Every structure is written in structure tokens, then in C-alpha cells.
N, C-alpha and C positions, 0 to 999 in steps of 0.2 A: 441734654443730648444735643449734638451738633446737627444742624440741618444740612443734608446732602443736596437736595434739590428743592427749590422753592419757585413756584409758579404763581404769578399774580395777574389776573385779568388777561391772560395770554390769548391772543387772537391772531388768526390768519385769514385774510380775505383775498380772494381772487376776483377778477372782474365779473365773473358770472356767479360766484357763490362764496359763502363764508364756510371755511372748512373747520375752523376751531373758533368758538365764540365765548370769549371771556372766562376761560377755565381757571380754577385755583386749586392747588394742592401743595402739600409739603411731604417730603420723604426724609426721615431722620437717618443719620449715618448708622449703618448696621441693620437697618430695617429692610425686610422683604416687602416689595410693593408690586402689586399686580395692576396693570393698566388694561382694563377690559372694556369691551363695548362691541356693538354690532358693526358690520362692514359699513364704511362710510361715516363712522362717528368722529373721525379725526385723530385716531390713535397714531397712525404713521406720520401724519403731518405734525403732530405734537412732538414726537420723537425726532423728526427731521429738524424742527426748530431748536430743540434742546441740544442737538449735536452740531448745529450750525450749517446744515445742508440747505435748509429753507429759512429765508429771512422772516423775522417776526414782524407782523403788521403793527400790533400794539400790545401793550402789557409788558410785564417784566418776567425774567427767568434768571435764576442763578444756580450755579453748581459750586458747592462748598464755599458759598459766599462770593464767588466771582460772577459778576453780572455779565450775561452773554452779550449785551450790547456794547459795553465799554471795555470788557476784558475777555474777549472770546478765546484768545490763545490760552490764557491761564485756566479758563473753564474747561477747555478741551483737553488739557493735560490730565484731567481727572475723569475722563469719559472713556468707557470701553463699550463698543456696540458689536453685537453678533447679528448681522442682518439675515433675513430669510433666504437671500440669494447671495452668491459669491460676488465680491467686489474686486477680486484679484484679476490681474491681467496674466493669462496663462502663457503668453509669449515672453513674459519677463521673469527674471529670477525673483526669489523671495526677497533678497536684498534690494533689488531695484524697485519692487512693489512698495516696500516700506519707505524707502527714500522718496519715491514719487509721491506717496500719500502725505508724508511729512512736509514736503514742499507745498502741496496743495493746501495744507492746513496751517501754513505759515510758521512751521517749526524752524527756528534759526539754524543756519548751516552748521554752526559749531556744536549743536546738540543732536542733529539728525543721525550721524553715524554712530555716536556713542549710544543713543537710544535704540537704534536698529540692532546693534550688537547685543545690548542687554536683552531685548525682546527675543531675538533668535536663540540666545543662550538659555533663557528661561524655558523655552519650549523645546530645547535640545535639538535645534536645527541650524545652529551657527556653522557647523562643519559642512552643511549642504546649502549654504547661502547663495552659491552660484548656480544651483540647479534651478531649472524652470519649475514653476509651481504646477 
């Protein structure tokens, strides 16, 4: 079975605290994985490291074999995250939100519009791409 996520000695330190301390786990492709723990255990920090929002202090993490340190764009191409709060800019259209986020994540210009169109067509909102969210 193919490994979807691999985390080895993943650590995140801040000047005043260690948020994640040398954790290790693997998730196989097709497997359901629950990431549970009490408040302050480092769950959100770990997810933020895996999605590239937060820089890894030490250790390794890979998504479908793509190392987050050396191949972050390739790794992010295989990640979908549903945050507990909206990350959308309601003064922007759905199209503009997707293009903006793609720019932030380093998606090359030649792929942004194609991918934005695919995403909006998938969720049946392409015809409303110019509506504000």
C-alpha cells in the first residue's frame, strides 16, 4: 500500500514553547486517520506544518512521497484542507479567491486558471465564478 503521509521526528519550536515534539506517524493511501488530542496538544500546529502554513523546525514530513522541505509545491498539489473557519475573502469573487490562493501557494501562472476552472466546474459553480462569495 502507498504511503499518503509520513511524519518523522516532526518538531515545531517557538521561542517560548515547543508545540510539537518529535512526533512520528504514517497514513496509508485510502486509510481513514483520526488525529485526536486535548487542546494544546499540537494538532493544529501539525496540520499547519503539513499544509505549509507553518515552517517545520526539525524532522521530516512527506505527502505521497513529496518531501515538504524540498518539494512543497508538489506536496501541496495533493492536499485538501477544510478549516474550521472560513479562509475566503467575502469581498472577492470565487474566481479571485482561488487565483489569489494559488498565487500564495506558488502555483505557476499557466496552471492557475486551468485548475480554478476545473475546481469550480467540479462543484458546479463555474457559471457563478464572478459572484462574490
